[in-house]
mmCIF file of the N, C-alpha and C atoms, coordinates in Angstrom:
data_MODEL
# 
_entry.id   MODEL 
# 
loop_
_atom_site.group_PDB 
_atom_site.id 
_atom_site.type_symbol 
_atom_site.label_atom_id 
_atom_site.label_alt_id 
_atom_site.label_comp_id 
_atom_site.label_asym_id 
_atom_site.label_entity_id 
_atom_site.label_seq_id 
_atom_site.pdbx_PDB_ins_code 
_atom_site.Cartn_x 
_atom_site.Cartn_y 
_atom_site.Cartn_z 
_atom_site.occupancy 
_atom_site.B_iso_or_equiv 
_atom_site.pdbx_formal_charge 
_atom_site.auth_seq_id 
_atom_site.auth_comp_id 
_atom_site.auth_asym_id 
_atom_site.auth_atom_id 
_atom_site.pdbx_PDB_model_num 
ATOM 1   N N  . MET A 1 1  ? 4.382  113.839 88.544 1.00 0.00 ? 1  MET A N  1 
ATOM 2   C CA . MET A 1 1  ? 5.588  113.396 87.740 1.00 0.00 ? 1  MET A CA 1 
ATOM 3   C C  . MET A 1 1  ? 5.725  114.509 86.480 1.00 0.00 ? 1  MET A C  1 
ATOM 4   N N  . THR A 1 2  ? 6.989  114.560 86.194 1.00 0.00 ? 2  THR A N  1 
ATOM 5   C CA . THR A 1 2  ? 7.034  115.509 85.126 1.00 0.00 ? 2  THR A CA 1 
ATOM 6   C C  . THR A 1 2  ? 7.837  114.794 83.789 1.00 0.00 ? 2  THR A C  1 
ATOM 7   N N  . THR A 1 3  ? 7.283  115.203 82.716 1.00 0.00 ? 3  THR A N  1 
ATOM 8   C CA . THR A 1 3  ? 7.624  114.289 81.350 1.00 0.00 ? 3  THR A CA 1 
ATOM 9   C C  . THR A 1 3  ? 7.818  115.485 80.341 1.00 0.00 ? 3  THR A C  1 
ATOM 10  N N  . LEU A 1 4  ? 8.897  115.447 79.628 1.00 0.00 ? 4  LEU A N  1 
ATOM 11  C CA . LEU A 1 4  ? 9.296  116.078 78.410 1.00 0.00 ? 4  LEU A CA 1 
ATOM 12  C C  . LEU A 1 4  ? 9.171  115.364 77.206 1.00 0.00 ? 4  LEU A C  1 
ATOM 13  N N  . TYR A 1 5  ? 8.169  115.882 76.445 1.00 0.00 ? 5  TYR A N  1 
ATOM 14  C CA . TYR A 1 5  ? 8.007  115.326 75.129 1.00 0.00 ? 5  TYR A CA 1 
ATOM 15  C C  . TYR A 1 5  ? 8.718  116.158 73.892 1.00 0.00 ? 5  TYR A C  1 
ATOM 16  N N  . ILE A 1 6  ? 9.484  115.558 73.239 1.00 0.00 ? 6  ILE A N  1 
ATOM 17  C CA . ILE A 1 6  ? 10.419 116.246 72.156 1.00 0.00 ? 6  ILE A CA 1 
ATOM 18  C C  . ILE A 1 6  ? 9.917  115.780 70.966 1.00 0.00 ? 6  ILE A C  1 
ATOM 19  N N  . ASP A 1 7  ? 9.444  116.790 70.105 1.00 0.00 ? 7  ASP A N  1 
ATOM 20  C CA . ASP A 1 7  ? 9.064  116.532 68.882 1.00 0.00 ? 7  ASP A CA 1 
ATOM 21  C C  . ASP A 1 7  ? 10.071 116.565 67.798 1.00 0.00 ? 7  ASP A C  1 
ATOM 22  N N  . THR A 1 8  ? 10.703 115.532 67.503 1.00 0.00 ? 8  THR A N  1 
ATOM 23  C CA . THR A 1 8  ? 11.939 115.274 66.584 1.00 0.00 ? 8  THR A CA 1 
ATOM 24  C C  . THR A 1 8  ? 11.952 115.736 65.274 1.00 0.00 ? 8  THR A C  1 
ATOM 25  N N  . LYS A 1 9  ? 10.581 115.959 64.640 1.00 0.00 ? 9  LYS A N  1 
ATOM 26  C CA . LYS A 1 9  ? 10.423 116.482 63.344 1.00 0.00 ? 9  LYS A CA 1 
ATOM 27  C C  . LYS A 1 9  ? 10.384 117.961 63.252 1.00 0.00 ? 9  LYS A C  1 
ATOM 28  N N  . ASN A 1 10 ? 9.728  118.464 64.284 1.00 0.00 ? 10 ASN A N  1 
ATOM 29  C CA . ASN A 1 10 ? 9.643  119.885 64.285 1.00 0.00 ? 10 ASN A CA 1 
ATOM 30  C C  . ASN A 1 10 ? 10.368 120.746 65.423 1.00 0.00 ? 10 ASN A C  1 
ATOM 31  N N  . LEU A 1 11 ? 11.291 120.072 66.043 1.00 0.00 ? 11 LEU A N  1 
ATOM 32  C CA . LEU A 1 11 ? 11.876 120.357 67.202 1.00 0.00 ? 11 LEU A CA 1 
ATOM 33  C C  . LEU A 1 11 ? 11.243 121.470 68.086 1.00 0.00 ? 11 LEU A C  1 
ATOM 34  N N  . ILE A 1 12 ? 10.177 120.772 68.631 1.00 0.00 ? 12 ILE A N  1 
ATOM 35  C CA . ILE A 1 12 ? 9.435  121.524 69.687 1.00 0.00 ? 12 ILE A CA 1 
ATOM 36  C C  . ILE A 1 12 ? 9.492  120.590 70.893 1.00 0.00 ? 12 ILE A C  1 
ATOM 37  N N  . PHE A 1 13 ? 9.469  121.251 72.105 1.00 0.00 ? 13 PHE A N  1 
ATOM 38  C CA . PHE A 1 13 ? 9.440  120.467 73.350 1.00 0.00 ? 13 PHE A CA 1 
ATOM 39  C C  . PHE A 1 13 ? 8.134  120.792 74.070 1.00 0.00 ? 13 PHE A C  1 
ATOM 40  N N  . GLU A 1 14 ? 7.596  119.974 74.849 1.00 0.00 ? 14 GLU A N  1 
ATOM 41  C CA . GLU A 1 14 ? 6.570  120.113 75.594 1.00 0.00 ? 14 GLU A CA 1 
ATOM 42  C C  . GLU A 1 14 ? 6.760  119.575 76.992 1.00 0.00 ? 14 GLU A C  1 
ATOM 43  N N  . TYR A 1 15 ? 6.525  120.328 77.880 1.00 0.00 ? 15 TYR A N  1 
ATOM 44  C CA . TYR A 1 15 ? 6.863  120.054 79.274 1.00 0.00 ? 15 TYR A CA 1 
ATOM 45  C C  . TYR A 1 15 ? 5.454  119.730 79.920 1.00 0.00 ? 15 TYR A C  1 
ATOM 46  N N  . VAL A 1 16 ? 5.154  118.564 80.719 1.00 0.00 ? 16 VAL A N  1 
ATOM 47  C CA . VAL A 1 16 ? 4.007  118.433 81.305 1.00 0.00 ? 16 VAL A CA 1 
ATOM 48  C C  . VAL A 1 16 ? 4.331  117.901 82.689 1.00 0.00 ? 16 VAL A C  1 
ATOM 49  N N  . ALA A 1 17 ? 3.935  118.521 83.678 1.00 0.00 ? 17 ALA A N  1 
ATOM 50  C CA . ALA A 1 17 ? 4.045  118.157 85.091 1.00 0.00 ? 17 ALA A CA 1 
ATOM 51  C C  . ALA A 1 17 ? 2.702  118.003 85.672 1.00 0.00 ? 17 ALA A C  1 
ATOM 52  N N  . THR A 1 18 ? 2.505  116.867 86.325 1.00 0.00 ? 18 THR A N  1 
ATOM 53  C CA . THR A 1 18 ? 1.265  116.597 87.050 1.00 0.00 ? 18 THR A CA 1 
ATOM 54  C C  . THR A 1 18 ? 1.593  116.443 88.546 1.00 0.00 ? 18 THR A C  1 
ATOM 55  N N  . HIS A 1 19 ? 0.946  117.293 89.505 1.00 0.00 ? 19 HIS A N  1 
ATOM 56  C CA . HIS A 1 19 ? 1.069  117.188 90.874 1.00 0.00 ? 19 HIS A CA 1 
ATOM 57  C C  . HIS A 1 19 ? -0.236 116.722 91.505 1.00 0.00 ? 19 HIS A C  1 
ATOM 58  N N  . ARG A 1 20 ? -0.100 116.017 92.628 1.00 0.00 ? 20 ARG A N  1 
ATOM 59  C CA . ARG A 1 20 ? -1.301 115.689 93.454 1.00 0.00 ? 20 ARG A CA 1 
ATOM 60  C C  . ARG A 1 20 ? -1.776 116.684 94.153 1.00 0.00 ? 20 ARG A C  1 
ATOM 61  N N  . GLY A 1 21 ? -2.966 116.863 94.600 1.00 0.00 ? 21 GLY A N  1 
ATOM 62  C CA . GLY A 1 21 ? -3.410 118.057 95.316 1.00 0.00 ? 21 GLY A CA 1 
ATOM 63  C C  . GLY A 1 21 ? -4.166 118.834 94.844 1.00 0.00 ? 21 GLY A C  1 
ATOM 64  N N  . GLY A 1 22 ? -4.345 120.181 95.334 1.00 0.00 ? 22 GLY A N  1 
ATOM 65  C CA . GLY A 1 22 ? -5.287 121.212 94.786 1.00 0.00 ? 22 GLY A CA 1 
ATOM 66  C C  . GLY A 1 22 ? -6.574 120.960 94.962 1.00 0.00 ? 22 GLY A C  1 
ATOM 67  N N  . LEU A 1 23 ? -7.548 121.864 94.555 1.00 0.00 ? 23 LEU A N  1 
ATOM 68  C CA . LEU A 1 23 ? -8.946 121.633 94.714 1.00 0.00 ? 23 LEU A CA 1 
ATOM 69  C C  . LEU A 1 23 ? -9.590 120.516 93.983 1.00 0.00 ? 23 LEU A C  1 
ATOM 70  N N  . ASN A 1 24 ? -9.072 120.270 92.784 1.00 0.00 ? 24 ASN A N  1 
ATOM 71  C CA . ASN A 1 24 ? -9.562 119.184 91.939 1.00 0.00 ? 24 ASN A CA 1 
ATOM 72  C C  . ASN A 1 24 ? -8.990 117.825 91.945 1.00 0.00 ? 24 ASN A C  1 
ATOM 73  N N  . GLY A 1 25 ? -8.096 117.727 93.036 1.00 0.00 ? 25 GLY A N  1 
ATOM 74  C CA . GLY A 1 25 ? -7.390 116.440 93.078 1.00 0.00 ? 25 GLY A CA 1 
ATOM 75  C C  . GLY A 1 25 ? -5.904 116.467 92.330 1.00 0.00 ? 25 GLY A C  1 
ATOM 76  N N  . ALA A 1 26 ? -5.756 117.219 91.179 1.00 0.00 ? 26 ALA A N  1 
ATOM 77  C CA . ALA A 1 26 ? -4.609 117.302 90.756 1.00 0.00 ? 26 ALA A CA 1 
ATOM 78  C C  . ALA A 1 26 ? -4.334 118.352 89.914 1.00 0.00 ? 26 ALA A C  1 
ATOM 79  N N  . GLU A 1 27 ? -3.170 118.920 89.773 1.00 0.00 ? 27 GLU A N  1 
ATOM 80  C CA . GLU A 1 27 ? -2.747 120.217 88.850 1.00 0.00 ? 27 GLU A CA 1 
ATOM 81  C C  . GLU A 1 27 ? -1.833 119.610 87.899 1.00 0.00 ? 27 GLU A C  1 
ATOM 82  N N  . VAL A 1 28 ? -2.214 120.255 86.744 1.00 0.00 ? 28 VAL A N  1 
ATOM 83  C CA . VAL A 1 28 ? -1.293 120.251 85.606 1.00 0.00 ? 28 VAL A CA 1 
ATOM 84  C C  . VAL A 1 28 ? -0.635 121.234 84.982 1.00 0.00 ? 28 VAL A C  1 
ATOM 85  N N  . LYS A 1 29 ? 0.496  121.297 84.948 1.00 0.00 ? 29 LYS A N  1 
ATOM 86  C CA . LYS A 1 29 ? 1.150  122.370 84.254 1.00 0.00 ? 29 LYS A CA 1 
ATOM 87  C C  . LYS A 1 29 ? 1.681  122.006 82.967 1.00 0.00 ? 29 LYS A C  1 
ATOM 88  N N  . ARG A 1 30 ? 1.581  122.875 81.904 1.00 0.00 ? 30 ARG A N  1 
ATOM 89  C CA . ARG A 1 30 ? 2.260  122.708 80.465 1.00 0.00 ? 30 ARG A CA 1 
ATOM 90  C C  . ARG A 1 30 ? 2.994  123.854 80.141 1.00 0.00 ? 30 ARG A C  1 
ATOM 91  N N  . GLU A 1 31 ? 3.986  123.658 79.181 1.00 0.00 ? 31 GLU A N  1 
ATOM 92  C CA . GLU A 1 31 ? 4.665  124.736 78.515 1.00 0.00 ? 31 GLU A CA 1 
ATOM 93  C C  . GLU A 1 31 ? 5.221  124.092 77.284 1.00 0.00 ? 31 GLU A C  1 
ATOM 94  N N  . SER A 1 32 ? 5.212  124.762 76.219 1.00 0.00 ? 32 SER A N  1 
ATOM 95  C CA . SER A 1 32 ? 5.933  124.286 75.083 1.00 0.00 ? 32 SER A CA 1 
ATOM 96  C C  . SER A 1 32 ? 6.594  125.459 74.300 1.00 0.00 ? 32 SER A C  1 
ATOM 97  N N  . ALA A 1 33 ? 7.663  125.189 73.763 1.00 0.00 ? 33 ALA A N  1 
ATOM 98  C CA . ALA A 1 33 ? 8.321  126.132 72.777 1.00 0.00 ? 33 ALA A CA 1 
ATOM 99  C C  . ALA A 1 33 ? 9.167  125.513 71.953 1.00 0.00 ? 33 ALA A C  1 
ATOM 100 N N  . SER A 1 34 ? 9.583  126.078 70.798 1.00 0.00 ? 34 SER A N  1 
ATOM 101 C CA . SER A 1 34 ? 10.672 125.501 69.782 1.00 0.00 ? 34 SER A CA 1 
ATOM 102 C C  . SER A 1 34 ? 12.109 125.451 70.311 1.00 0.00 ? 34 SER A C  1 
ATOM 103 N N  . ILE A 1 35 ? 12.632 124.484 70.089 1.00 0.00 ? 35 ILE A N  1 
ATOM 104 C CA . ILE A 1 35 ? 14.204 124.442 70.395 1.00 0.00 ? 35 ILE A CA 1 
ATOM 105 C C  . ILE A 1 35 ? 14.981 124.272 69.252 1.00 0.00 ? 35 ILE A C  1 
ATOM 106 N N  . ALA A 1 36 ? 14.651 124.655 68.043 1.00 0.00 ? 36 ALA A N  1 
ATOM 107 C CA . ALA A 1 36 ? 15.298 124.668 66.759 1.00 0.00 ? 36 ALA A CA 1 
ATOM 108 C C  . ALA A 1 36 ? 16.539 125.337 66.935 1.00 0.00 ? 36 ALA A C  1 
ATOM 109 N N  . LYS A 1 37 ? 16.658 126.294 67.243 1.00 0.00 ? 37 LYS A N  1 
ATOM 110 C CA . LYS A 1 37 ? 17.810 127.430 67.461 1.00 0.00 ? 37 LYS A CA 1 
ATOM 111 C C  . LYS A 1 37 ? 18.821 126.719 68.352 1.00 0.00 ? 37 LYS A C  1 
ATOM 112 N N  . SER A 1 38 ? 18.412 126.119 69.499 1.00 0.00 ? 38 SER A N  1 
ATOM 113 C CA . SER A 1 38 ? 19.345 125.697 70.637 1.00 0.00 ? 38 SER A CA 1 
ATOM 114 C C  . SER A 1 38 ? 19.855 124.432 70.038 1.00 0.00 ? 38 SER A C  1 
ATOM 115 N N  . VAL A 1 39 ? 19.144 123.479 69.335 1.00 0.00 ? 39 VAL A N  1 
ATOM 116 C CA . VAL A 1 39 ? 19.600 122.116 68.856 1.00 0.00 ? 39 VAL A CA 1 
ATOM 117 C C  . VAL A 1 39 ? 20.491 122.415 67.702 1.00 0.00 ? 39 VAL A C  1 
ATOM 118 N N  . LYS A 1 40 ? 20.391 123.547 66.985 1.00 0.00 ? 40 LYS A N  1 
ATOM 119 C CA . LYS A 1 40 ? 21.303 123.691 65.859 1.00 0.00 ? 40 LYS A CA 1 
ATOM 120 C C  . LYS A 1 40 ? 22.740 124.310 66.499 1.00 0.00 ? 40 LYS A C  1 
ATOM 121 N N  . ALA A 1 41 ? 22.545 124.901 67.611 1.00 0.00 ? 41 ALA A N  1 
ATOM 122 C CA . ALA A 1 41 ? 23.851 125.494 68.136 1.00 0.00 ? 41 ALA A CA 1 
ATOM 123 C C  . ALA A 1 41 ? 24.426 124.309 69.089 1.00 0.00 ? 41 ALA A C  1 
ATOM 124 N N  . TYR A 1 42 ? 23.725 123.573 69.837 1.00 0.00 ? 42 TYR A N  1 
ATOM 125 C CA . TYR A 1 42 ? 24.267 122.858 71.100 1.00 0.00 ? 42 TYR A CA 1 
ATOM 126 C C  . TYR A 1 42 ? 24.228 121.196 70.621 1.00 0.00 ? 42 TYR A C  1 
ATOM 127 N N  . GLY A 1 43 ? 23.104 120.964 69.716 1.00 0.00 ? 43 GLY A N  1 
ATOM 128 C CA . GLY A 1 43 ? 23.068 119.729 69.332 1.00 0.00 ? 43 GLY A CA 1 
ATOM 129 C C  . GLY A 1 43 ? 21.621 118.912 69.999 1.00 0.00 ? 43 GLY A C  1 
ATOM 130 N N  . LEU A 1 44 ? 21.087 117.956 69.638 1.00 0.00 ? 44 LEU A N  1 
ATOM 131 C CA . LEU A 1 44 ? 19.705 117.596 70.284 1.00 0.00 ? 44 LEU A CA 1 
ATOM 132 C C  . LEU A 1 44 ? 20.139 117.007 71.603 1.00 0.00 ? 44 LEU A C  1 
ATOM 133 N N  . GLU A 1 45 ? 21.240 116.242 71.760 1.00 0.00 ? 45 GLU A N  1 
ATOM 134 C CA . GLU A 1 45 ? 21.361 115.527 73.028 1.00 0.00 ? 45 GLU A CA 1 
ATOM 135 C C  . GLU A 1 45 ? 21.847 116.550 74.106 1.00 0.00 ? 45 GLU A C  1 
ATOM 136 N N  . ASN A 1 46 ? 22.518 117.615 74.026 1.00 0.00 ? 46 ASN A N  1 
ATOM 137 C CA . ASN A 1 46 ? 22.815 118.658 74.938 1.00 0.00 ? 46 ASN A CA 1 
ATOM 138 C C  . ASN A 1 46 ? 21.618 119.310 75.272 1.00 0.00 ? 46 ASN A C  1 
ATOM 139 N N  . GLU A 1 47 ? 20.801 119.807 74.313 1.00 0.00 ? 47 GLU A N  1 
ATOM 140 C CA . GLU A 1 47 ? 19.443 120.492 74.556 1.00 0.00 ? 47 GLU A CA 1 
ATOM 141 C C  . GLU A 1 47 ? 18.549 119.686 75.576 1.00 0.00 ? 47 GLU A C  1 
ATOM 142 N N  . VAL A 1 48 ? 18.478 118.345 75.202 1.00 0.00 ? 48 VAL A N  1 
ATOM 143 C CA . VAL A 1 48 ? 17.703 117.444 76.030 1.00 0.00 ? 48 VAL A CA 1 
ATOM 144 C C  . VAL A 1 48 ? 18.191 117.381 77.350 1.00 0.00 ? 48 VAL A C  1 
ATOM 145 N N  . GLU A 1 49 ? 19.355 117.177 77.545 1.00 0.00 ? 49 GLU A N  1 
ATOM 146 C CA . GLU A 1 49 ? 20.036 117.306 78.939 1.00 0.00 ? 49 GLU A CA 1 
ATOM 147 C C  . GLU A 1 49 ? 19.766 118.496 79.689 1.00 0.00 ? 49 GLU A C  1 
ATOM 148 N N  . HIS A 1 50 ? 19.851 119.561 79.106 1.00 0.00 ? 50 HIS A N  1 
ATOM 149 C CA . HIS A 1 50 ? 19.666 120.816 79.641 1.00 0.00 ? 50 HIS A CA 1 
ATOM 150 C C  . HIS A 1 50 ? 18.143 121.070 80.018 1.00 0.00 ? 50 HIS A C  1 
ATOM 151 N N  . LEU A 1 51 ? 17.191 120.604 79.136 1.00 0.00 ? 51 LEU A N  1 
ATOM 152 C CA . LEU A 1 51 ? 15.809 120.696 79.445 1.00 0.00 ? 51 LEU A CA 1 
ATOM 153 C C  . LEU A 1 51 ? 15.398 119.878 80.716 1.00 0.00 ? 51 LEU A C  1 
ATOM 154 N N  . LYS A 1 52 ? 15.816 118.558 80.717 1.00 0.00 ? 52 LYS A N  1 
ATOM 155 C CA . LYS A 1 52 ? 15.806 117.819 81.900 1.00 0.00 ? 52 LYS A CA 1 
ATOM 156 C C  . LYS A 1 52 ? 16.233 118.494 83.106 1.00 0.00 ? 52 LYS A C  1 
ATOM 157 N N  . ASN A 1 53 ? 17.272 119.155 83.191 1.00 0.00 ? 53 ASN A N  1 
ATOM 158 C CA . ASN A 1 53 ? 17.801 119.732 84.273 1.00 0.00 ? 53 ASN A CA 1 
ATOM 159 C C  . ASN A 1 53 ? 16.845 121.008 84.804 1.00 0.00 ? 53 ASN A C  1 
ATOM 160 N N  . VAL A 1 54 ? 16.391 121.687 83.642 1.00 0.00 ? 54 VAL A N  1 
ATOM 161 C CA . VAL A 1 54 ? 15.729 122.884 84.043 1.00 0.00 ? 54 VAL A CA 1 
ATOM 162 C C  . VAL A 1 54 ? 14.228 122.533 84.610 1.00 0.00 ? 54 VAL A C  1 
ATOM 163 N N  . TYR A 1 55 ? 13.715 121.544 83.971 1.00 0.00 ? 55 TYR A N  1 
ATOM 164 C CA . TYR A 1 55 ? 12.294 121.111 84.389 1.00 0.00 ? 55 TYR A CA 1 
ATOM 165 C C  . TYR A 1 55 ? 12.342 119.855 85.383 1.00 0.00 ? 55 TYR A C  1 
ATOM 166 N N  . LYS A 1 56 ? 13.531 119.354 85.769 1.00 0.00 ? 56 LYS A N  1 
ATOM 167 C CA . LYS A 1 56 ? 13.558 118.290 86.619 1.00 0.00 ? 56 LYS A CA 1 
ATOM 168 C C  . LYS A 1 56 ? 12.654 117.196 86.168 1.00 0.00 ? 56 LYS A C  1 
ATOM 169 N N  . ALA A 1 57 ? 12.628 116.711 84.991 1.00 0.00 ? 57 ALA A N  1 
ATOM 170 C CA . ALA A 1 57 ? 12.020 115.868 84.163 1.00 0.00 ? 57 ALA A CA 1 
ATOM 171 C C  . ALA A 1 57 ? 12.515 114.337 84.641 1.00 0.00 ? 57 ALA A C  1 
ATOM 172 N N  . LYS A 1 58 ? 11.602 113.519 84.916 1.00 0.00 ? 58 LYS A N  1 
ATOM 173 C CA . LYS A 1 58 ? 11.712 112.166 85.221 1.00 0.00 ? 58 LYS A CA 1 
ATOM 174 C C  . LYS A 1 58 ? 11.734 111.322 84.081 1.00 0.00 ? 58 LYS A C  1 
ATOM 175 N N  . GLU A 1 59 ? 11.185 111.721 82.881 1.00 0.00 ? 59 GLU A N  1 
ATOM 176 C CA . GLU A 1 59 ? 10.976 110.891 81.756 1.00 0.00 ? 59 GLU A CA 1 
ATOM 177 C C  . GLU A 1 59 ? 11.148 111.839 80.514 1.00 0.00 ? 59 GLU A C  1 
ATOM 178 N N  . VAL A 1 60 ? 11.575 111.269 79.402 1.00 0.00 ? 60 VAL A N  1 
ATOM 179 C CA . VAL A 1 60 ? 11.731 111.895 78.270 1.00 0.00 ? 60 VAL A CA 1 
ATOM 180 C C  . VAL A 1 60 ? 11.185 111.229 77.065 1.00 0.00 ? 60 VAL A C  1 
ATOM 181 N N  . ILE A 1 61 ? 10.377 111.561 76.324 1.00 0.00 ? 61 ILE A N  1 
ATOM 182 C CA . ILE A 1 61 ? 9.688  110.957 75.108 1.00 0.00 ? 61 ILE A CA 1 
ATOM 183 C C  . ILE A 1 61 ? 9.942  111.591 73.998 1.00 0.00 ? 61 ILE A C  1 
ATOM 184 N N  . PHE A 1 62 ? 10.455 110.872 73.070 1.00 0.00 ? 62 PHE A N  1 
ATOM 185 C CA . PHE A 1 62 ? 10.651 111.373 71.621 1.00 0.00 ? 62 PHE A CA 1 
ATOM 186 C C  . PHE A 1 62 ? 9.508  110.929 70.768 1.00 0.00 ? 62 PHE A C  1 
ATOM 187 N N  . CYS A 1 63 ? 8.944  111.848 70.047 1.00 0.00 ? 63 CYS A N  1 
ATOM 188 C CA . CYS A 1 63 ? 7.588  111.582 69.216 1.00 0.00 ? 63 CYS A CA 1 
ATOM 189 C C  . CYS A 1 63 ? 7.597  112.834 68.437 1.00 0.00 ? 63 CYS A C  1 
ATOM 190 N N  . GLU A 1 64 ? 6.436  112.531 67.536 1.00 0.00 ? 64 GLU A N  1 
ATOM 191 C CA . GLU A 1 64 ? 5.879  113.811 66.631 1.00 0.00 ? 64 GLU A CA 1 
ATOM 192 C C  . GLU A 1 64 ? 4.702  114.190 67.387 1.00 0.00 ? 64 GLU A C  1 
ATOM 193 N N  . LEU A 1 65 ? 4.813  115.476 67.986 1.00 0.00 ? 65 LEU A N  1 
ATOM 194 C CA . LEU A 1 65 ? 3.386  116.146 68.454 1.00 0.00 ? 65 LEU A CA 1 
ATOM 195 C C  . LEU A 1 65 ? 2.383  116.740 67.490 1.00 0.00 ? 65 LEU A C  1 
ATOM 196 N N  . ILE A 1 66 ? 1.308  116.588 67.776 1.00 0.00 ? 66 ILE A N  1 
ATOM 197 C CA . ILE A 1 66 ? 0.263  116.810 66.623 1.00 0.00 ? 66 ILE A CA 1 
ATOM 198 C C  . ILE A 1 66 ? -0.277 118.276 66.891 1.00 0.00 ? 66 ILE A C  1 
# 
């Protein structure tokens, strides 16, 4: 399953993908980065749609990441 977490306060996204299989039974991939410049240029809604398409995310969660 692929999930995008969007930090609406600090404008950071975190991508988390969990795949079954592998030596330990599951693999987890993570990536995060600032989206502040993109949101300023294109808007939050457009940036979220872009990230969903790039990462093939099934779920988007808006929150404040710690």
